KEVO-948051 format. One record per residue (C-alpha): residue in three letters; x, y negated, z; residue number from 1. Coordinates in steps of 0.5 Angstrom, whole numbers, plus 500, padded with zeros to 3 digits. Layout:
{"ALA",{X,Y,Z},NUM}
...
//
This chain:
{"MET",{283,893,891},1}
{"ALA",{278,894,896},2}
{"GLU",{273,889,897},3}
{"PRO",{272,886,904},4}
{"LYS",{267,889,908},5}
{"GLY",{261,885,911},6}
{"PHE",{260,880,906},7}
{"SER",{254,877,910},8}
{"TRP",{258,875,916},9}
{"VAL",{262,871,912},10}
{"GLU",{256,868,909},11}
{"LYS",{254,866,915},12}
{"LEU",{260,863,918},13}
{"ALA",{262,859,911},14}
{"GLY",{259,853,909},15}
{"PRO",{255,853,902},16}
{"GLY",{261,850,898},17}
{"ASP",{266,855,902},18}
{"LEU",{261,860,900},19}
{"GLN",{261,859,893},20}
{"MET",{269,858,892},21}
{"GLN",{269,865,896},22}
{"ARG",{264,868,891},23}
{"SER",{268,866,885},24}
{"LYS",{274,868,888},25}
{"ARG",{271,875,889},26}
{"LEU",{268,876,882},27}
{"HIS",{275,874,879},28}
{"TYR",{278,879,883},29}
{"LEU",{273,884,882},30}
{"ALA",{274,883,874},31}
{"SER",{281,885,875},32}
{"VAL",{281,890,880},33}
{"VAL",{275,895,881},34}
{"PRO",{274,896,889},35}
{"VAL",{271,902,892},36}
{"PHE",{268,902,899},37}
{"ALA",{268,909,901},38}
{"ALA",{275,911,903},39}
{"GLU",{278,917,907},40}
{"VAL",{278,915,915},41}
{"GLU",{283,918,920},42}
{"GLU",{278,916,925},43}
{"PRO",{271,915,923},44}
{"LEU",{265,912,926},45}
{"ILE",{261,918,929},46}
{"MET",{256,921,923},47}
{"GLU",{254,928,924},48}
{"VAL",{252,931,917},49}
{"SER",{248,938,916},50}
{"LEU",{245,942,911},51}
{"SER",{237,944,911},52}
{"ASP",{231,946,907},53}
{"GLY",{225,942,906},54}
{"ASN",{222,944,913},55}
{"GLY",{228,941,916},56}
{"GLU",{231,948,919},57}
{"LEU",{238,947,919},58}
{"LEU",{242,951,915},59}
{"GLY",{249,949,917},60}
{"THR",{252,946,924},61}
{"ASP",{253,939,925},62}
{"ASN",{260,936,923},63}
{"GLU",{263,929,922},64}
{"ALA",{263,926,915},65}
{"ASP",{270,926,912},66}
{"VAL",{269,922,906},67}
{"GLU",{274,921,901},68}
{"SER",{274,915,896},69}
{"ASN",{272,916,888},70}
{"PRO",{273,910,884},71}
{"GLU",{269,913,878},72}
{"ASP",{263,912,882},73}
{"MET",{262,905,880},74}
{"ASP",{265,900,876},75}
{"GLY",{266,893,878},76}
{"GLN",{260,889,876},77}
{"ASP",{256,895,880},78}
{"VAL",{260,894,886},79}
{"ALA",{259,886,886},80}
{"ASP",{252,887,885},81}
{"GLU",{251,892,891},82}
{"PHE",{256,888,895},83}
{"LEU",{252,881,894},84}
{"GLY",{245,884,895},85}
{"GLU",{243,891,897},86}
{"TYR",{247,891,904},87}
{"GLU",{245,883,905},88}
{"ASP",{239,885,910},89}
{"VAL",{241,891,913},90}
{"ALA",{242,888,920},91}
{"THR",{234,887,920},92}
{"LEU",{233,894,920},93}
{"ASP",{231,897,926},94}
{"VAL",{231,905,928},95}
{"ASP",{225,907,925},96}
{"ASP",{227,903,918},97}
{"ILE",{233,907,918},98}
{"LYS",{230,914,919},99}
{"ARG",{225,913,913},100}
{"MET",{231,912,909},101}
{"ARG",{234,917,903},102}
{"TRP",{241,917,900},103}
{"ASP",{243,921,894},104}
{"SER",{250,923,897},105}
{"VAL",{254,923,904},106}
{"ASP",{258,917,901},107}
{"ALA",{252,913,900},108}
{"ALA",{250,915,907},109}
{"TYR",{256,913,911},110}
{"GLU",{257,907,907},111}
{"PHE",{250,904,909},112}
{"TYR",{252,906,916},113}
{"ARG",{259,903,916},114}
{"ARG",{256,896,913},115}
{"ARG",{250,896,918},116}
{"GLU",{254,897,924},117}
{"CYS",{259,891,921},118}
{"VAL",{253,886,920},119}
{"MET",{248,888,925},120}
{"ASP",{250,883,930},121}
{"SER",{253,878,925},122}
{"ALA",{248,873,928},123}
{"SER",{253,873,934},124}
{"GLY",{259,873,930},125}
{"ARG",{261,880,933},126}
{"VAL",{261,887,929},127}
{"ILE",{262,894,931},128}
{"GLN",{269,897,933},129}
{"ALA",{271,903,930},130}
{"LYS",{272,909,934},131}
{"THR",{273,916,935},132}
{"GLU",{269,921,939},133}
{"GLY",{272,924,945},134}
{"LEU",{277,921,949},135}
{"ARG",{285,922,949},136}
{"ASP",{287,929,953},137}
{"GLY",{290,926,960},138}
{"ARG",{296,931,960},139}
{"HIS",{299,926,955},140}
{"ASN",{299,921,960},141}
{"ASP",{302,925,966},142}
{"ARG",{308,927,963},143}
{"VAL",{314,925,967},144}
{"ASP",{319,927,961},145}
{"ARG",{316,922,956},146}
{"ARG",{321,917,953},147}
{"ARG",{316,913,949},148}
{"ALA",{311,908,951},149}
{"HIS",{304,910,952},150}
{"LYS",{300,908,946},151}
{"PRO",{294,903,948},152}
{"GLU",{287,907,949},153}
{"THR",{282,906,943},154}
{"ARG",{277,911,945},155}
{"THR",{271,910,949},156}
{"ASN",{267,916,948},157}
{"CYS",{261,912,945},158}
{"GLU",{255,916,943},159}
{"ALA",{253,911,937},160}
{"LYS",{252,915,931},161}
{"LEU",{248,917,925},162}
{"SER",{246,924,924},163}
{"ILE",{243,926,917},164}
{"TYR",{241,933,913},165}
{"PHE",{240,935,906},166}
{"ASP",{233,936,904},167}
{"LYS",{233,941,898},168}
{"ILE",{226,940,896},169}
{"GLU",{227,933,895},170}
{"ARG",{234,933,894},171}
{"CYS",{237,928,898},172}
{"TRP",{240,926,905},173}
{"LYS",{235,924,910},174}
{"VAL",{236,922,917},175}
{"ARG",{236,927,923},176}
{"LYS",{238,922,929},177}
{"VAL",{240,915,930},178}
{"ALA",{243,912,936},179}
{"THR",{245,905,936},180}
{"GLU",{247,903,943},181}
{"HIS",{255,902,944},182}
{"ASN",{259,903,951},183}
{"HIS",{264,898,949},184}
{"ASP",{265,891,947},185}
{"LEU",{264,889,940},186}
{"THR",{270,886,935},187}
{"PRO",{269,879,933},188}
{"ALA",{267,878,926},189}
{"SER",{274,875,924},190}
{"MET",{277,881,926},191}
{"VAL",{273,886,922},192}
{"HIS",{278,887,916},193}
{"LEU",{283,890,921},194}
{"ILE",{279,896,923},195}
{"ALA",{282,902,920},196}
{"ASN",{276,905,917},197}
{"HIS",{274,898,914},198}
{"ARG",{281,898,910},199}
{"GLU",{283,902,904},200}
{"MET",{287,901,898},201}
{"THR",{284,903,891},202}
{"ASP",{288,906,885},203}
{"ALA",{287,900,882},204}
{"ALA",{290,896,887},205}
{"LYS",{296,901,888},206}
{"ALA",{297,901,880},207}
{"GLN",{298,893,881},208}
{"ILE",{303,894,886},209}
{"ASP",{307,899,882},210}
{"GLY",{307,894,876},211}
{"LEU",{309,888,880},212}
{"HIS",{314,893,884},213}
{"ALA",{317,895,877},214}
{"SER",{318,888,875},215}
{"GLY",{323,887,881},216}
{"ILE",{318,883,885},217}
{"ALA",{318,884,893},218}
{"THR",{313,887,897},219}
{"SER",{312,881,901},220}
{"LYS",{311,877,895},221}
{"ILE",{306,882,892},222}
{"VAL",{302,882,898},223}
{"GLY",{301,874,898},224}
{"TYR",{299,874,891},225}
{"MET",{294,879,892},226}
{"ALA",{291,876,898},227}
{"GLY",{291,869,894},228}
{"MET",{287,872,889},229}
{"ALA",{282,875,894},230}
{"GLY",{281,869,897},231}
{"GLY",{285,870,904},232}
{"TYR",{288,876,908},233}
{"SER",{281,877,911},234}
{"LEU",{278,879,904},235}
{"LEU",{284,883,902},236}
{"GLY",{281,890,904},237}
{"PHE",{288,892,907},238}
{"LEU",{294,890,911},239}
{"LYS",{301,888,909},240}
{"LYS",{303,894,913},241}
{"ASP",{299,898,909},242}
{"VAL",{302,896,902},243}
{"TYR",{309,897,906},244}
{"ASN",{307,904,908},245}
{"TYR",{305,905,901},246}
{"ALA",{311,903,898},247}
{"ASP",{315,907,902},248}
{"ARG",{311,913,901},249}
{"THR",{312,912,893},250}
{"ARG",{320,911,894},251}
{"ARG",{320,917,898},252}
{"ALA",{316,921,893},253}
{"ASN",{321,919,887},254}
{"ILE",{327,921,890},255}
{"SER",{324,928,893},256}
{"ASP",{329,932,890},257}
{"GLY",{334,927,892},258}
{"ASP",{336,920,890},259}
{"ALA",{342,922,886},260}
{"ASN",{339,927,882},261}
{"ALA",{333,923,881},262}
{"ALA",{337,917,878},263}
{"VAL",{341,922,874},264}
{"VAL",{334,925,871},265}
{"TYR",{332,918,870},266}
{"LEU",{338,916,866},267}
{"GLU",{337,923,862},268}
{"GLY",{330,922,861},269}
{"LYS",{331,915,858},270}
{"ALA",{334,918,851},271}
{"GLY",{327,920,849},272}
{"SER",{326,912,848},273}
{"ASP",{333,910,847},274}
{"PRO",{337,916,844},275}
{"MET",{343,912,844},276}
{"SER",{343,911,851},277}
{"VAL",{349,915,855},278}
{"ALA",{350,917,862},279}
{"ARG",{356,920,865},280}
{"TYR",{358,922,872},281}
{"SER",{362,926,877},282}
{"VAL",{361,930,883},283}
{"THR",{365,932,889},284}
{"LYS",{367,939,892},285}
{"ASP",{361,939,896},286}
{"ALA",{357,937,890},287}
{"ARG",{355,930,892},288}
{"LEU",{355,924,887},289}
{"ALA",{362,921,886},290}
{"ASN",{362,916,880},291}
{"LEU",{357,914,875},292}
{"ILE",{357,910,869},293}
{"TRP",{351,909,864},294}
{"ALA",{350,904,858},295}
{"ASP",{344,904,854},296}
{"GLY",{344,903,846},297}
{"ALA",{343,896,846},298}
{"SER",{349,895,850},299}
{"ARG",{353,900,846},300}
{"VAL",{352,896,840},301}
{"ASP",{354,889,843},302}
{"TYR",{360,892,845},303}
{"GLN",{362,894,838},304}
{"HIS",{361,887,836},305}
{"PHE",{363,883,842},306}
{"GLY",{368,888,846},307}
{"ASP",{374,885,844},308}
{"VAL",{374,882,851},309}
{"LEU",{372,886,857},310}
{"ALA",{371,883,864},311}
{"PHE",{369,887,870},312}
{"ASP",{369,886,878},313}
{"SER",{367,891,883},314}
{"THR",{366,887,889},315}
{"TYR",{359,888,889},316}
{"LYS",{356,893,894},317}
{"LYS",{348,893,894},318}
{"ASN",{346,900,896},319}
{"LYS",{345,904,902},320}
{"TYR",{351,908,900},321}
{"LYS",{355,902,900},322}
{"LYS",{358,904,894},323}
{"PRO",{362,899,889},324}
{"LEU",{358,897,883},325}
{"VAL",{362,895,877},326}
{"ILE",{359,891,872},327}
{"PHE",{362,891,865},328}
{"SER",{361,884,861},329}
{"GLY",{363,880,856},330}
{"SER",{361,874,851},331}
{"ASN",{357,874,845},332}
{"ASN",{357,870,839},333}
{"HIS",{352,865,843},334}
{"LYS",{358,864,848},335}
{"GLN",{353,867,853},336}
{"THR",{355,873,858},337}
{"THR",{353,880,855},338}
{"ILE",{353,886,859},339}
{"PHE",{356,892,856},340}
{"GLY",{354,897,862},341}
{"PHE",{354,899,869},342}
{"GLY",{358,904,874},343}
{"LEU",{358,906,881},344}
{"LEU",{364,908,884},345}
{"PHE",{366,913,889},346}
{"ASP",{371,908,892},347}
{"GLU",{376,903,890},348}
{"SER",{382,908,889},349}
{"VAL",{386,908,883},350}
{"SER",{383,915,881},351}
{"SER",{376,912,881},352}
{"TYR",{378,906,876},353}
{"LYS",{381,911,872},354}
{"TRP",{375,915,871},355}
{"MET",{371,909,870},356}
{"LEU",{375,906,864},357}
{"GLU",{376,913,861},358}
{"ASN",{369,915,861},359}
{"LEU",{367,907,858},360}
{"LEU",{372,908,852},361}
{"GLU",{369,915,851},362}
{"VAL",{362,912,851},363}
{"MET",{364,906,847},364}
{"CYS",{367,910,841},365}
{"MET",{374,909,844},366}
{"LYS",{374,902,842},367}
{"LYS",{379,899,846},368}
{"PRO",{379,892,848},369}
{"SER",{384,887,846},370}
{"VAL",{384,883,853},371}
{"VAL",{381,885,860},372}
{"VAL",{380,880,865},373}
{"THR",{380,882,872},374}
{"ASP",{382,880,879},375}
{"GLY",{388,882,882},376}
{"ASP",{386,888,886},377}
{"LYS",{392,893,885},378}
{"ALA",{388,899,884},379}
{"ILE",{385,896,878},380}
{"ILE",{392,893,875},381}
{"LYS",{394,900,876},382}
{"ALA",{388,903,872},383}
{"VAL",{388,898,867},384}
{"ARG",{396,899,866},385}
{"SER",{395,907,865},386}
{"VAL",{388,907,861},387}
{"LEU",{389,901,857},388}
{"PRO",{397,900,856},389}
{"ASP",{396,896,849},390}
{"SER",{391,891,852},391}
{"THR",{393,885,855},392}
{"HIS",{391,884,862},393}
{"ARG",{389,877,864},394}
{"LEU",{388,876,872},395}
{"CYS",{383,871,874},396}
{"ALA",{386,864,874},397}
{"TRP",{381,862,880},398}
{"HIS",{384,868,885},399}
{"ILE",{391,866,883},400}
{"GLU",{390,859,885},401}
{"LYS",{387,861,891},402}
{"ASN",{393,866,893},403}
{"VAL",{398,860,891},404}
{"THR",{394,855,896},405}
{"SER",{394,860,901},406}
{"ASN",{402,862,900},407}
{"VAL",{404,855,898},408}
{"LYS",{404,849,903},409}
{"ASP",{408,844,898},410}
{"ALA",{403,840,894},411}
{"VAL",{408,839,888},412}
{"LEU",{409,846,888},413}
{"ARG",{402,848,888},414}
{"SER",{401,843,882},415}
{"SER",{406,846,878},416}
{"PHE",{403,853,879},417}
{"ARG",{396,850,876},418}
{"ARG",{400,847,870},419}
{"TRP",{403,854,869},420}
{"LEU",{396,857,869},421}
{"TYR",{392,852,865},422}
{"VAL",{397,848,860},423}
{"ASP",{399,850,854},424}
{"MET",{407,851,853},425}
{"GLU",{412,855,850},426}
{"ILE",{415,861,854},427}
{"GLU",{422,858,854},428}
{"GLU",{419,852,857},429}
{"PHE",{415,856,863},430}
{"GLU",{422,860,864},431}
{"MET",{426,854,865},432}
{"GLU",{421,851,870},433}
{"TRP",{420,857,874},434}
{"GLU",{428,858,875},435}
{"ARG",{428,850,877},436}
{"ALA",{422,851,882},437}
{"VAL",{426,858,885},438}
{"ALA",{432,854,886},439}
{"GLU",{429,848,889},440}
{"TYR",{424,851,894},441}
{"ASP",{429,857,895},442}
{"LEU",{424,862,893},443}
{"TYR",{429,868,892},444}
{"ASP",{427,872,898},445}
{"LYS",{420,870,898},446}
{"GLU",{416,877,896},447}
{"TRP",{410,873,894},448}
{"ALA",{414,869,889},449}
{"THR",{417,875,886},450}
{"GLN",{411,879,885},451}
{"MET",{408,873,882},452}
{"TYR",{414,873,877},453}
{"GLU",{413,880,876},454}
{"ARG",{406,879,874},455}
{"ARG",{407,873,870},456}
{"MET",{405,876,863},457}
{"MET",{398,877,866},458}
{"TRP",{397,870,869},459}
{"ALA",{402,864,866},460}
{"ASN",{398,861,860},461}
{"ALA",{405,861,856},462}
{"TYR",{404,868,855},463}
{"LEU",{397,868,854},464}
{"GLN",{395,862,850},465}
{"GLY",{396,866,843},466}
{"LYS",{391,871,846},467}
{"PHE",{383,871,844},468}
{"CYS",{380,871,851},469}
{"ALA",{373,869,848},470}
{"GLY",{373,863,854},471}
{"PHE",{375,868,859},472}
{"ARG",{380,865,864},473}
{"THR",{377,867,871},474}
{"THR",{372,872,873},475}
{"SER",{367,867,874},476}
{"ARG",{362,870,869},477}
{"CYS",{362,877,873},478}
{"GLU",{361,873,879},479}
{"GLY",{355,869,876},480}
{"VAL",{352,876,874},481}
{"ASN",{353,879,881},482}
{"ALA",{349,873,884},483}
{"PHE",{344,874,879},484}
{"VAL",{344,881,881},485}
{"LYS",{343,879,888},486}
{"LYS",{336,877,886},487}
{"PHE",{334,884,884},488}
{"SER",{337,889,889},489}
{"LYS",{338,890,897},490}
{"THR",{343,893,901},491}
{"THR",{337,898,903},492}
{"HIS",{336,900,895},493}
{"THR",{337,908,893},494}
{"ILE",{341,909,887},495}
{"LEU",{335,910,883},496}
{"GLU",{332,903,885},497}
{"LEU",{339,900,883},498}
{"VAL",{339,903,876},499}
{"GLN",{332,901,875},500}
{"ASN",{333,894,878},501}
{"LEU",{339,893,874},502}
{"GLU",{335,894,867},503}
{"LEU",{331,888,869},504}
{"VAL",{337,884,870},505}
{"VAL",{339,887,863},506}
{"ARG",{332,885,860},507}
{"GLU",{333,878,863},508}
{"TYR",{340,877,859},509}
{"ARG",{337,880,853},510}
{"ASN",{331,875,853},511}
{"LYS",{336,869,854},512}
{"GLU",{340,872,848},513}
{"LEU",{334,872,844},514}
{"LEU",{332,865,845},515}
{"LEU",{338,863,843},516}
{"HIS",{338,867,837},517}
{"PHE",{331,864,835},518}
{"ASN",{334,857,836},519}
{"SER",{340,858,831},520}
{"MET",{335,861,826},521}
{"ASN",{330,856,826},522}
{"SER",{334,850,827},523}
{"VAL",{338,846,822},524}
{"PRO",{344,841,826},525}
{"VAL",{344,834,823},526}
{"MET",{351,833,819},527}
{"THR",{354,827,821},528}
{"THR",{362,828,820},529}
{"GLY",{362,826,813},530}
{"LEU",{365,833,811},531}
{"THR",{358,835,809},532}
{"SER",{360,841,805},533}
{"ILE",{365,844,811},534}
{"GLU",{360,842,816},535}
{"GLN",{354,845,812},536}
{"HIS",{358,852,812},537}
{"ALA",{360,852,819},538}
{"ALA",{352,851,821},539}
{"SER",{351,857,817},540}
{"VAL",{356,862,819},541}
{"TYR",{356,860,827},542}
{"THR",{351,860,832},543}
{"ARG",{349,853,835},544}
{"GLU",{353,854,841},545}
{"VAL",{359,855,837},546}
{"PHE",{358,850,832},547}
{"THR",{358,844,837},548}
{"ASP",{365,846,839},549}
{"VAL",{367,847,831},550}
{"LYS",{364,840,830},551}
{"LYS",{368,837,835},552}
{"GLN",{374,840,831},553}
{"ILE",{372,837,825},554}
{"VAL",{371,830,828},555}
{"GLN",{378,830,831},556}
{"ALA",{381,832,824},557}
{"ALA",{380,824,823},558}
{"ALA",{385,823,828},559}
{"LEU",{391,827,825},560}
{"ILE",{397,823,821},561}
{"LEU",{400,827,815},562}
{"ILE",{407,827,816},563}
{"SER",{410,831,810},564}
{"LYS",{407,836,805},565}
{"LYS",{411,841,801},566}
{"ARG",{410,847,796},567}
{"CYS",{413,854,797},568}
{"LEU",{410,858,791},569}
{"ASN",{403,858,792},570}
{"THR",{403,856,799},571}
{"MET",{402,849,801},572}
{"VAL",{406,847,808},573}
{"TYR",{403,841,812},574}
{"MET",{406,837,817},575}
{"VAL",{401,833,821},576}
{"GLU",{402,829,828},577}
{"GLU",{397,827,833},578}
{"TYR",{395,820,833},579}
{"GLU",{398,816,839},580}
{"GLN",{402,822,840},581}
{"PRO",{408,822,835},582}
{"ALA",{412,827,839},583}
{"THR",{407,832,838},584}
{"ARG",{407,835,831},585}
{"VAL",{404,842,828},586}
{"LYS",{405,846,822},587}
{"VAL",{400,848,818},588}
{"ALA",{400,853,812},589}
{"TYR",{395,854,806},590}
{"GLY",{395,860,801},591}
{"ARG",{392,857,795},592}
{"SER",{391,864,791},593}
{"THR",{389,868,797},594}
{"GLY",{385,862,801},595}
{"LYS",{388,864,807},596}
{"ILE",{390,858,812},597}
{"ASP",{394,859,819},598}
{"CYS",{396,854,824},599}
{"GLN",{402,854,829},600}
{"CYS",{398,852,835},601}
{"ASN",{394,859,835},602}
{"PHE",{388,855,836},603}
{"TRP",{384,860,832},604}
{"ARG",{387,866,835},605}
{"LYS",{385,864,842},606}
{"ASN",{378,861,841},607}
{"GLY",{375,864,834},608}
{"TYR",{374,858,830},609}
{"PRO",{379,853,826},610}
{"CYS",{382,848,829},611}
{"ARG",{382,840,827},612}
{"HIS",{389,841,824},613}
{"MET",{386,847,819},614}
{"PHE",{380,842,818},615}
{"PHE",{385,837,816},616}
{"VAL",{388,841,811},617}
{"MET",{381,843,808},618}
{"LYS",{380,836,807},619}
{"SER",{386,835,803},620}
{"GLU",{385,841,799},621}
{"HIS",{378,840,798},622}
{"VAL",{376,846,801},623}
{"THR",{368,847,802},624}
{"THR",{368,853,806},625}
{"ILE",{371,856,812},626}
{"PRO",{376,861,810},627}
{"ASP",{374,868,813},628}
{"ALA",{379,870,818},629}
{"LEU",{377,878,817},630}
{"ALA",{380,881,811},631}
{"ILE",{376,885,806},632}
{"GLU",{379,891,807},633}
{"SER",{378,892,814},634}
{"TYR",{371,889,813},635}
{"VAL",{369,895,809},636}
{"GLU",{373,900,814},637}
{"ARG",{369,898,820},638}
{"TRP",{362,898,817},639}
{"GLY",{363,903,812},640}
{"GLY",{365,909,816},641}
{"THR",{360,915,818},642}
{"SER",{363,915,825},643}
{"GLU",{359,913,831},644}
{"ALA",{362,907,832},645}
{"GLY",{360,905,825},646}
{"PHE",{353,907,826},647}
{"LEU",{352,903,832},648}
{"LEU",{355,897,828},649}
{"ARG",{350,898,822},650}
{"HIS",{344,899,827},651}
{"GLY",{345,893,831},652}
{"ALA",{346,889,824},653}
{"LEU",{339,891,822},654}
{"HIS",{336,890,828},655}
{"THR",{339,883,828},656}
{"ALA",{337,882,821},657}
{"SER",{330,884,822},658}
{"HIS",{328,878,827},659}
{"ARG",{327,874,821},660}
{"LEU",{322,879,818},661}
{"PHE",{318,880,825},662}
{"LEU",{318,872,826},663}
{"ILE",{315,870,819},664}
{"GLY",{311,877,818},665}
{"ALA",{307,875,824},666}
{"GLN",{305,868,822},667}
{"LYS",{299,870,818},668}
{"LEU",{295,876,817},669}
{"SER",{296,877,810},670}
{"LEU",{304,876,811},671}
{"PHE",{303,881,816},672}
{"ARG",{300,886,812},673}
{"LYS",{305,885,806},674}
{"ALA",{311,886,811},675}
{"LEU",{308,892,814},676}
{"ASN",{307,895,807},677}
{"GLY",{314,893,805},678}
{"VAL",{317,896,811},679}
{"LEU",{313,903,811},680}
{"THR",{315,903,803},681}
{"LEU",{322,902,804},682}
{"CYS",{322,907,810},683}
{"ARG",{319,912,806},684}
{"GLU",{325,911,800},685}
{"LEU",{330,911,805},686}
{"GLU",{328,917,808},687}
{"LEU",{328,921,802},688}
{"GLU",{335,919,800},689}
{"TYR",{337,921,807},690}
{"ARG",{334,928,806},691}
{"ALA",{338,928,800},692}
{"PHE",{344,926,803},693}
{"GLU",{343,931,808},694}
{"ASP",{342,937,804},695}
{"GLY",{348,935,800},696}
{"GLY",{352,937,805},697}
{"GLY",{353,930,808},698}
{"GLU",{354,929,815},699}
{"ARG",{349,930,820},700}
{"PRO",{346,924,824},701}
{"ILE",{350,922,830},702}
{"SER",{347,923,836},703}
{"ALA",{348,920,843},704}
{"VAL",{353,922,848},705}
{"GLN",{349,927,853},706}
{"THR",{350,926,860},707}
{"LYS",{355,930,863},708}
{"GLU",{352,936,866},709}
{"VAL",{354,941,872},710}
{"ASN",{352,947,874},711}
{"CYS",{349,945,881},712}
{"VAL",{344,939,883},713}
{"VAL",{347,933,884},714}
{"ARG",{347,931,892},715}
{"ASP",{346,924,895},716}
{"PRO",{353,921,897},717}
{"ALA",{354,920,904},718}
{"VAL",{349,914,907},719}
{"ALA",{354,909,910},720}
{"LYS",{354,907,917},721}
{"PRO",{350,901,919},722}
{"LYS",{355,895,922},723}
{"GLY",{354,895,930},724}
{"ALA",{356,899,936},725}
{"GLN",{353,905,938},726}
{"LYS",{347,905,942},727}
{"PHE",{349,908,949},728}
{"THR",{344,909,955},729}
{"LYS",{346,906,962},730}
{"LYS",{350,912,964},731}
{"GLY",{355,911,958},732}
{"HIS",{353,917,954},733}
{"LEU",{349,918,948},734}
{"ARG",{342,919,948},735}
{"LYS",{339,926,948},736}
{"LYS",{335,928,942},737}
{"ARG",{328,929,942},738}
{"LEU",{325,936,944},739}
{"CYS",{319,939,942},740}
{"THR",{313,939,947},741}
{"ILE",{312,946,946},742}
{"CYS",{318,950,945},743}
{"LYS",{323,945,949},744}
{"ARG",{328,945,943},745}
{"PRO",{331,939,939},746}
{"GLY",{331,938,931},747}
{"HIS",{323,938,930},748}
{"THR",{316,936,933},749}
{"LYS",{310,940,935},750}
{"ARG",{307,939,928},751}
{"HIS",{313,944,925},752}
{"CYS",{314,948,931},753}
{"MET",{314,956,929},754}
{"LYS",{310,957,936},755}
{"ASN",{305,953,934},756}
{"ILE",{305,955,927},757}
{"GLU",{304,962,930},758}
//
């Protein structure tokens, strides 16, 4: 970040209090950003430079100084001292004083001249205007075929200059000639920071901009933050336009080999830090990127734990190619949305969705979800039916209700549909009510009603009430993720920028998950139900969010009434009824030898934790712990294998278990040393055991699925055309392309013309 030029005029215009505040802000900013004053200037002030021996004979010709910045020449404190002291009185120097001056480098001479011209007229509040030597060629103004408006004239052929030469005997630069008279008006002091050669962006400023951009902060907000830290836009050292230009140059440099190819290379490069990250893509016949899917190692681990319910939506388009973005998500053990991966579709066709789902299964070690939740898109329905025929496909209840509202005008019938969507009922009851509604409202010939009935197993709660849906009834979680992604993406983003910003989205979700996990580990809920043993066991096996719901079921067990109790071999069968609902009776079975418990209401299979009926039986049987719903055989089979899925599960379990170690070990230095030594010792022991296992013919370490490769560089997809009509001339014809001013041909300018190069 360049320090603002012309401190002395700021000091003269500001009051004592304002000046102290400005100095404080400048010193604070100098501490974090090292400014460099000398910058490469496109149109510098005239300053002739020549080489000479000790007696003043010239050894070279006069040239304009083309000075480049060198951030290593001075540190922040040196710059601050120089800024606050050395050039504070240069305005008092006359021509003779200047001729006696000496400099160690051209940069120092140019900086002195530039500062003197800035402050020489500060008493009147005016500084020298930046300009170049000579005038613009008049032939550019006389062209009759010119389409663009003329740029304002900034050249005045001013003769003001500082000419210097190098004295080899004294080894310094001396003044040869000084001209201080200007032939133009002077720029007001309040606008000096707008002069081109008084603006610059240092490497430190660029690094700060890059870091803020990498965190998903918009360019406009970055400039506002940096201006606030510097004390105002006039003290920033560059303009907002300069930041936007730098950001655009950086963006173009990142995708110099192609946007799609840069994104693929970026995803491949992530394997260095995350070996379990995976990316798959396909290309079109002309080698353009078609479909892309990717997931990092943590997402793949999360899918192995929580991938029983998969939800995705593709209504989100946030890239300059207008490609549909698919976000695969689910619900974790904190009842929080977790992201499994992302996909970029070629189009919303059945083939694209099939490709996406097939590659998702391969990436996730062929684990198929038990329930898939989507909207009512026909292409998605066909793809899910083809790739996941054994999975229960649940349609979003909100979309179904909206569809019913737009097709049904009768309020009673709409109320019946809402009942079929949300109320628990038996399949026979639903079928009877449907037949009655069809006959009453004459829906036999209604195509919409026929399609709804054909899809009844995808939306009617009677068919879905026994399925574990992890709280999913709608795609609102997908919409929530889409709304959050909106903060990090724009319609102008490239694929590479989209991929990088989606990483920020995943990082935010994982940070929330970490906070919830920390609260579950470091808090103990208050026991209030009276069933202390069961409640304590529930608090130890469930997260705090799930325990809140479990506790409600424990409390509601007190409202149940025992109707009958029978014994069948080693199984006890209970019949209970709801308080104030004598017609509602539920049968519960408890195996005394196996310790398993089952309820007729299917609450456990639907929600993942016991219902109030089961807690009533636990109380009656004096059970102090909640029975495990997962058989020990399946537990060993799931975790003990050497497949990649087993590796992901074990990796995730160790990562989660180590959180407590990190928390306690970081509290004190002695605990840290003990934890670190223990981890290192354990790693050495495990490594020796692993090598012995590998040398003895054990299975090779499991590697991540590599990115699918093709024999050619991946080309960018076709950029989507913006909305709006084409621009026409007054005659109604398309505008002609610009012609080269040298060869009069389209497709290039004079800078790239072959005749000019020759």
